[in-house]
MIMIVO-395536 format. One record per atom (N, C-alpha, C, O): residue in one letter; atom name; x, y, z. Coordinates in steps of 0.02 Angstrom, whole numbers. Layout:
// residues N
+------+------+--------+--------+--------+
! type ! atom !   east !  north !     up !
+------+------+--------+--------+--------+
!    A !   CA !      X !      Y !      Z !
...
+------+------+--------+--------+--------+
***
This chain:
// residues 99
+------+------+--------+--------+--------+
! type ! atom !   east !  north !     up !
+------+------+--------+--------+--------+
!    M !    N !   -144 !   -469 !   -306 !
!    M !   CA !    -93 !   -418 !   -250 !
!    M !    C !   -165 !   -384 !   -190 !
!    M !    O !   -221 !   -359 !   -195 !
!    V !    N !   -117 !   -404 !   -138 !
!    V !   CA !   -172 !   -384 !    -81 !
!    V !    C !   -148 !   -317 !    -32 !
!    V !    O !    -92 !   -313 !     -7 !
!    V !    N !   -209 !   -259 !    -24 !
!    V !   CA !   -194 !   -212 !    -17 !
!    V !    C !   -228 !   -189 !     42 !
!    V !    O !   -290 !   -186 !     36 !
!    H !    N !   -201 !   -171 !    102 !
!    H !   CA !   -224 !   -157 !    161 !
!    H !    C !   -203 !    -83 !    188 !
!    H !    O !   -146 !    -62 !    178 !
!    A !    N !   -257 !    -40 !    227 !
!    A !   CA !   -226 !     24 !    217 !
!    A !    C !   -248 !     46 !    287 !
!    A !    O !   -298 !     13 !    304 !
!    L !    N !   -229 !     88 !    332 !
!    L !   CA !   -246 !    145 !    382 !
!    L !    C !   -244 !    184 !    368 !
!    L !    O !   -189 !    211 !    360 !
!    I !    N !   -315 !    220 !    352 !
!    I !   CA !   -312 !    304 !    348 !
!    I !    C !   -318 !    327 !    414 !
!    I !    O !   -348 !    295 !    457 !
!    R !    N !   -288 !    384 !    424 !
!    R !   CA !   -287 !    423 !    472 !
!    R !    C !   -337 !    462 !    464 !
!    R !    O !   -344 !    494 !    412 !
!    R !    N !   -383 !    467 !    520 !
!    R !   CA !   -450 !    523 !    525 !
!    R !    C !   -426 !    574 !    587 !
!    R !    O !   -414 !    539 !    637 !
!    E !    N !   -416 !    636 !    598 !
!    E !   CA !   -446 !    669 !    663 !
!    E !    C !   -491 !    642 !    697 !
!    E !    O !   -544 !    621 !    674 !
!    P !    N !   -470 !    641 !    762 !
!    P !   CA !   -493 !    616 !    815 !
!    P !    C !   -598 !    700 !    817 !
!    P !    O !   -599 !    752 !    784 !
!    A !    N !   -635 !    685 !    848 !
!    A !   CA !   -674 !    728 !    852 !
!    A !    C !   -653 !    765 !    918 !
!    A !    O !   -613 !    746 !    961 !
!    G !    N !   -694 !    827 !    914 !
!    G !   CA !   -676 !    869 !    985 !
!    G !    C !   -605 !    845 !   1026 !
!    G !    O !   -551 !    834 !    999 !
!    E !    N !   -619 !    840 !   1095 !
!    E !   CA !   -566 !    811 !   1134 !
!    E !    C !   -542 !    740 !   1129 !
!    E !    O !   -485 !    733 !   1150 !
!    L !    N !   -566 !    697 !   1110 !
!    L !   CA !   -587 !    636 !   1108 !
!    L !    C !   -477 !    625 !   1081 !
!    L !    O !   -443 !    656 !   1040 !
!    H !    N !   -458 !    562 !   1135 !
!    H !   CA !   -379 !    561 !   1121 !
!    H !    C !   -421 !    460 !   1112 !
!    H !    O !   -465 !    426 !   1137 !
!    S !    N !   -346 !    454 !   1037 !
!    S !   CA !   -366 !    363 !   1014 !
!    S !    C !   -305 !    344 !   1042 !
!    S !    O !   -255 !    376 !   1055 !
!    T !    N !   -319 !    291 !   1048 !
!    T !   CA !   -262 !    249 !   1103 !
!    T !    C !   -229 !    209 !   1009 !
!    T !    O !   -194 !    159 !   1013 !
!    T !    N !   -238 !    224 !    970 !
!    T !   CA !   -196 !    181 !    908 !
!    T !    C !   -135 !    227 !    918 !
!    T !    O !   -139 !    287 !    931 !
!    P !    N !    -85 !    195 !    912 !
!    P !   CA !    -18 !    225 !    923 !
!    P !    C !    -33 !    277 !    840 !
!    P !    O !    -75 !    270 !    796 !
!    T !    N !     25 !    329 !    848 !
!    T !   CA !     14 !    375 !    807 !
!    T !    C !     81 !    396 !    773 !
!    T !    O !    130 !    375 !    804 !
!    W !    N !     94 !    431 !    720 !
!    W !   CA !    112 !    436 !    676 !
!    W !    C !    122 !    504 !    637 !
!    W !    O !     91 !    557 !    642 !
!    D !    N !    157 !    491 !    611 !
!    D !   CA !    193 !    600 !    578 !
!    D !    C !    102 !    589 !    533 !
!    D !    O !     86 !    535 !    509 !
!    A !    N !     53 !    653 !    530 !
!    A !   CA !      2 !    647 !    509 !
!    A !    C !      5 !    672 !    423 !
!    A !    O !    -38 !    673 !    378 !
!    S !    N !     82 !    690 !    426 !
!    S !   CA !     53 !    730 !    377 !
!    S !    C !    122 !    680 !    330 !
!    S !    O !    163 !    713 !    297 !
!    T !    N !    129 !    604 !    331 !
!    T !   CA !    186 !    581 !    309 !
!    T !    C !    143 !    518 !    288 !
!    T !    O !    112 !    491 !    334 !
!    S !    N !    136 !    482 !    202 !
!    S !   CA !     90 !    415 !    205 !
!    S !    C !    167 !    362 !    226 !
!    S !    O !    226 !    380 !    232 !
!    R !    N !    152 !    330 !    229 !
!    R !   CA !    215 !    271 !    207 !
!    R !    C !    157 !    198 !    186 !
!    R !    O !     97 !    187 !    194 !
!    V !    N !    204 !    168 !    160 !
!    V !   CA !    190 !    111 !    131 !
!    V !    C !    234 !     53 !    130 !
!    V !    O !    287 !     65 !    102 !
!    G !    N !    228 !     -7 !    153 !
!    G !   CA !    242 !    -91 !    161 !
!    G !    C !    251 !   -126 !    108 !
!    G !    O !    212 !   -112 !     63 !
!    F !    N !    278 !   -155 !    101 !
!    F !   CA !    288 !   -206 !     57 !
!    F !    C !    289 !   -298 !     81 !
!    F !    O !    338 !   -315 !    113 !
!    V !    N !    252 !   -339 !     69 !
!    V !   CA !    237 !   -434 !     88 !
!    V !    C !    263 !   -475 !     32 !
!    V !    O !    223 !   -497 !     -9 !
!    V !    N !    324 !   -487 !     29 !
!    V !   CA !    331 !   -526 !    -49 !
!    V !    C !    368 !   -591 !    -32 !
!    V !    O !    429 !   -588 !    -20 !
!    S !    N !    332 !   -656 !    -31 !
!    S !   CA !    318 !   -695 !     19 !
!    S !    C !    369 !   -762 !    -28 !
!    S !    O !    371 !   -769 !    -89 !
!    K !    N !    398 !   -797 !     15 !
!    K !   CA !    432 !   -855 !    -42 !
!    K !    C !    406 !   -888 !    -81 !
!    K !    O !    438 !   -926 !   -117 !
!    A !    N !    323 !   -881 !    -85 !
!    A !   CA !    284 !   -904 !   -124 !
!    A !    C !    313 !   -863 !   -201 !
!    A !    O !    334 !   -885 !   -255 !
!    V !    N !    306 !   -821 !   -184 !
!    V !   CA !    315 !   -775 !   -262 !
!    V !    C !    374 !   -818 !   -286 !
!    V !    O !    371 !   -843 !   -343 !
!    G !    N !    428 !   -829 !   -248 !
!    G !   CA !    490 !   -832 !   -298 !
!    G !    C !    559 !   -828 !   -261 !
!    G !    O !    569 !   -790 !   -214 !
!    G !    N !    603 !   -867 !   -285 !
!    G !   CA !    666 !   -847 !   -241 !
!    G !    C !    674 !   -772 !   -221 !
!    G !    O !    633 !   -728 !   -235 !
!    A !    N !    740 !   -761 !   -183 !
!    A !   CA !    760 !   -703 !   -187 !
!    A !    C !    764 !   -653 !   -219 !
!    A !    O !    759 !   -598 !   -192 !
!    V !    N !    775 !   -663 !   -306 !
!    V !   CA !    793 !   -615 !   -355 !
!    V !    C !    717 !   -614 !   -374 !
!    V !    O !    695 !   -565 !   -345 !
!    I !    N !    689 !   -631 !   -394 !
!    I !   CA !    602 !   -634 !   -402 !
!    I !    C !    576 !   -592 !   -357 !
!    I !    O !    530 !   -554 !   -372 !
!    R !    N !    605 !   -596 !   -289 !
!    R !   CA !    561 !   -570 !   -224 !
!    R !    C !    583 !   -513 !   -228 !
!    R !    O !    539 !   -484 !   -260 !
!    H !    N !    637 !   -463 !   -212 !
!    H !   CA !    659 !   -422 !   -221 !
!    H !    C !    651 !   -367 !   -285 !
!    H !    O !    649 !   -306 !   -282 !
!    R !    N !    646 !   -412 !   -345 !
!    R !   CA !    631 !   -364 !   -397 !
!    R !    C !    554 !   -346 !   -406 !
!    R !    O !    536 !   -293 !   -430 !
!    V !    N !    509 !   -399 !   -383 !
!    V !   CA !    438 !   -382 !   -358 !
!    V !    C !    440 !   -306 !   -323 !
!    V !    O !    432 !   -250 !   -347 !
!    T !    N !    457 !   -331 !   -247 !
!    T !   CA !    479 !   -261 !   -196 !
!    T !    C !    511 !   -201 !   -240 !
!    T !    O !    490 !   -144 !   -229 !
!    R !    N !    560 !   -211 !   -290 !
!    R !   CA !    584 !   -137 !   -296 !
!    R !    C !    502 !   -119 !   -376 !
!    R !    O !    466 !    -70 !   -370 !
!    R !    N !    495 !   -150 !   -414 !
!    R !   CA !    422 !   -131 !   -446 !
!    R !    C !    376 !    -88 !   -407 !
!    R !    O !    374 !    -27 !   -415 !
!    L !    N !    333 !   -126 !   -358 !
!    L !   CA !    288 !    -88 !   -333 !
!    L !    C !    325 !    -38 !   -289 !
!    L !    O !    287 !      0 !   -260 !
!    R !    N !    391 !    -26 !   -276 !
!    R !   CA !    416 !     20 !   -238 !
!    R !    C !    389 !     67 !   -280 !
!    R !    O !    349 !    111 !   -264 !
!    H !    N !    420 !     53 !   -352 !
!    H !   CA !    414 !    139 !   -391 !
!    H !    C !    346 !    140 !   -405 !
!    H !    O !    330 !    199 !   -408 !
!    L !    N !    302 !    106 !   -415 !
!    L !   CA !    239 !     96 !   -460 !
!    L !    C !    205 !    151 !   -394 !
!    L !    O !    172 !    201 !   -409 !
!    M !    N !    224 !    129 !   -304 !
!    M !   CA !    179 !    176 !   -249 !
!    M !    C !    192 !    233 !   -253 !
!    M !    O !    147 !    270 !   -233 !
!    V !    N !    260 !    268 !   -280 !
!    V !   CA !    303 !    336 !   -258 !
!    V !    C !    242 !    382 !   -305 !
!    V !    O !    203 !    421 !   -278 !
!    D !    N !    244 !    373 !   -351 !
!    D !   CA !    158 !    407 !   -371 !
!    D !    C !    116 !    412 !   -373 !
!    D !    O !     92 !    457 !   -408 !
!    R !    N !     65 !    354 !   -322 !
!    R !   CA !     34 !    348 !   -299 !
!    R !    C !     30 !    373 !   -219 !
!    R !    O !    -24 !    391 !   -196 !
!    L !    N !     80 !    373 !   -185 !
!    L !   CA !     80 !    412 !   -121 !
!    L !    C !     46 !    481 !   -127 !
!    L !    O !     19 !    512 !    -82 !
!    A !    N !     51 !    494 !   -172 !
!    A !   CA !     16 !    581 !   -155 !
!    A !    C !    -41 !    595 !   -162 !
!    A !    O !    -72 !    642 !   -139 !
!    G !    N !    -66 !    532 !   -214 !
!    G !   CA !   -161 !    535 !   -212 !
!    G !    C !   -195 !    521 !   -126 !
!    G !    O !   -254 !    528 !   -113 !
!    L !    N !   -155 !    506 !    -88 !
!    L !   CA !   -179 !    478 !     -8 !
!    L !    C !   -194 !    530 !     55 !
!    L !    O !   -156 !    570 !     82 !
!    P !    N !   -242 !    519 !     63 !
!    P !   CA !   -237 !    559 !    112 !
!    P !    C !   -190 !    542 !    176 !
!    P !    O !   -177 !    493 !    211 !
!    A !    N !   -171 !    611 !    173 !
!    A !   CA !   -111 !    626 !    217 !
!    A !    C !   -117 !    560 !    272 !
!    A !    O !   -167 !    526 !    279 !
!    G !    N !    -35 !    550 !    316 !
!    G !   CA !    -37 !    495 !    361 !
!    G !    C !    -74 !    417 !    355 !
!    G !    O !    -88 !    373 !    396 !
!    T !    N !    -80 !    424 !    292 !
!    T !   CA !   -107 !    347 !    269 !
!    T !    C !    -53 !    299 !    263 !
!    T !    O !      2 !    312 !    239 !
!    Q !    N !    -78 !    224 !    293 !
!    Q !   CA !    -11 !    196 !    290 !
!    Q !    C !    -47 !    137 !    247 !
!    Q !    O !   -107 !    126 !    243 !
!    V !    N !      3 !    103 !    217 !
!    V !   CA !    -34 !     55 !    178 !
!    V !    C !      8 !    -18 !    161 !
!    V !    O !     64 !     -6 !    138 !
!    V !    N !     -2 !    -59 !    165 !
!    V !   CA !     25 !   -122 !    167 !
!    V !    C !      7 !   -159 !     94 !
!    V !    O !    -48 !   -171 !     69 !
!    V !    N !     76 !   -173 !     68 !
!    V !   CA !     37 !   -193 !     -1 !
!    V !    C !     96 !   -280 !      5 !
!    V !    O !    154 !   -286 !     23 !
!    R !    N !     32 !   -344 !    -26 !
!    R !   CA !     42 !   -398 !    -29 !
!    R !    C !     45 !   -423 !    -76 !
!    R !    O !     -8 !   -424 !   -108 !
!    A !    N !    101 !   -455 !   -106 !
!    A !   CA !     98 !   -469 !   -163 !
!    A !    C !     82 !   -545 !   -156 !
!    A !    O !     86 !   -572 !   -102 !
!    L !    N !     64 !   -574 !   -207 !
!    L !   CA !     14 !   -649 !   -207 !
!    L !    C !     82 !   -671 !   -265 !
!    L !    O !    120 !   -630 !   -290 !
!    P !    N !     83 !   -731 !   -274 !
!    P !   CA !    133 !   -793 !   -323 !
!    P !    C !    143 !   -728 !   -397 !
!    P !    O !    195 !   -703 !   -417 !
!    A !    N !     65 !   -716 !   -427 !
!    A !   CA !     70 !   -713 !   -511 !
!    A !    C !     97 !   -640 !   -496 !
!    A !    O !    118 !   -612 !   -547 !
!    S !    N !     99 !   -617 !   -459 !
!    S !   CA !    128 !   -530 !   -471 !
!    S !    C !    207 !   -554 !   -510 !
!    S !    O !    234 !   -520 !   -554 !
!    A !    N !    239 !   -628 !   -477 !
!    A !   CA !    313 !   -617 !   -530 !
!    A !    C !    323 !   -619 !   -579 !
!    A !    O !    376 !   -598 !   -603 !
!    A !    N !    273 !   -648 !   -614 !
!    A !   CA !    268 !   -637 !   -668 !
!    A !    C !    204 !   -566 !   -717 !
!    A !    O !    188 !   -565 !   -777 !
!    A !    N !    190 !   -530 !   -675 !
!    A !   CA !    138 !   -483 !   -701 !
!    A !    C !    202 !   -425 !   -709 !
!    A !    O !    252 !   -413 !   -674 !
!    S !    N !    171 !   -390 !   -786 !
!    S !   CA !    202 !   -349 !   -816 !
!    S !    C !    191 !   -277 !   -747 !
!    S !    O !    152 !   -273 !   -700 !
!    S !    N !    245 !   -227 !   -772 !
!    S !   CA !    213 !   -152 !   -749 !
!    S !    C !    159 !   -126 !   -746 !
!    S !    O !    129 !   -103 !   -697 !
!    A !    N !    145 !   -130 !   -808 !
!    A !   CA !     75 !   -111 !   -814 !
!    A !    C !     39 !   -141 !   -756 !
!    A !    O !     26 !   -112 !   -704 !
!    E !    N !     20 !   -220 !   -776 !
!    E !   CA !    -29 !   -257 !   -740 !
!    E !    C !    -25 !   -234 !   -665 !
!    E !    O !    -75 !   -219 !   -631 !
!    L !    N !     30 !   -233 !   -648 !
!    L !   CA !     53 !   -219 !   -563 !
!    L !    C !     23 !   -170 !   -557 !
!    L !    O !    -25 !   -174 !   -519 !
!    G !    N !     40 !    -91 !   -597 !
!    G !   CA !      2 !    -49 !   -592 !
!    G !    C !    -84 !    -48 !   -588 !
!    G !    O !   -112 !    -25 !   -539 !
!    A !    N !   -116 !    -73 !   -640 !
!    A !   CA !   -186 !   -101 !   -644 !
!    A !    C !   -201 !    -91 !   -581 !
!    A !    O !   -227 !    -43 !   -554 !
!    D !    N !   -169 !   -173 !   -546 !
!    D !   CA !   -187 !   -191 !   -509 !
!    D !    C !   -205 !   -153 !   -452 !
!    D !    O !   -258 !   -152 !   -420 !
!    L !    N !   -121 !   -102 !   -440 !
!    L !   CA !   -115 !    -75 !   -389 !
!    L !    C !   -176 !    -12 !   -377 !
!    L !    O !   -207 !     -1 !   -324 !
!    D !    N !   -183 !     24 !   -444 !
!    D !   CA !   -242 !     71 !   -432 !
!    D !    C !   -307 !     55 !   -412 !
!    D !    O !   -337 !     90 !   -372 !
!    S !    N !   -339 !     -7 !   -443 !
!    S !   CA !   -387 !    -29 !   -441 !
!    S !    C !   -419 !    -75 !   -355 !
!    S !    O !   -476 !    -96 !   -346 !
!    A !    N !   -363 !    -79 !   -307 !
!    A !   CA !   -351 !    -72 !   -249 !
!    A !    C !   -347 !    -60 !   -208 !
!    A !    O !   -358 !   -102 !   -164 !
!    L !    N !   -325 !     27 !   -188 !
!    L !   CA !   -321 !     84 !   -194 !
!    L !    C !   -386 !    116 !   -202 !
!    L !    O !   -409 !    149 !   -155 !
!    R !    N !   -422 !    110 !   -263 !
!    R !   CA !   -481 !    135 !   -262 !
!    R !    C !   -524 !    122 !   -231 !
!    R !    O !   -569 !    158 !   -210 !
!    K !    N !   -511 !     48 !   -223 !
!    K !   CA !   -587 !     -8 !   -170 !
!    K !    C !   -575 !     36 !   -112 !
!    K !    O !   -621 !     75 !    -97 !
!    L !    N !   -522 !     36 !    -77 !
!    L !   CA !   -501 !     67 !      3 !
!    L !    C !   -523 !    142 !     -8 !
!    L !    O !   -565 !    165 !     31 !
!    L !    N !   -503 !    172 !    -45 !
!    L !   CA !   -527 !    243 !    -29 !
!    L !    C !   -591 !    267 !    -23 !
!    L !    O !   -614 !    313 !     10 !
!    R !    N !   -630 !    206 !    -80 !
!    R !   CA !   -701 !    226 !    -91 !
!    R !    C !   -743 !    201 !    -13 !
!    R !    O !   -790 !    232 !     13 !
!    G !    N !   -707 !    126 !     18 !
!    G !   CA !   -724 !    103 !     76 !
!    G !    C !   -745 !    161 !    123 !
!    G !    O !   -800 !    166 !    149 !
!    S !    N !   -688 !    210 !    132 !
!    S !   CA !   -666 !    263 !    162 !
!    S !    C !   -708 !    306 !    187 !
!    S !    O !   -704 !    332 !    243 !
!    S !    N !   -757 !    313 !    138 !
!    S !   CA !   -781 !    369 !    144 !
!    S !    C !   -835 !    384 !    158 !
!    S !    O !   -851 !    444 !    163 !
+------+------+--------+--------+--------+
***
């Protein structure tokens, strides 16, 4: 899987960002599961599993973070434990790179 994140940072001083604003206290996540992953039943199963796994991980993200998780075809055959490990690894890399 591929994970992208937009981590909200407060602008310094009086500077105003031209980036669209969202609720700074709420992190959000979206999922992209293409037809390459499988048929509709498989895609929805992968989405449900990823959504369930992300619920617990959202609390560990900085407030206002927006995350997009893109499932690759191998996600269809992966166990929940494997998907969770992949998510943890990807989120660690993103958070380490944002510091």
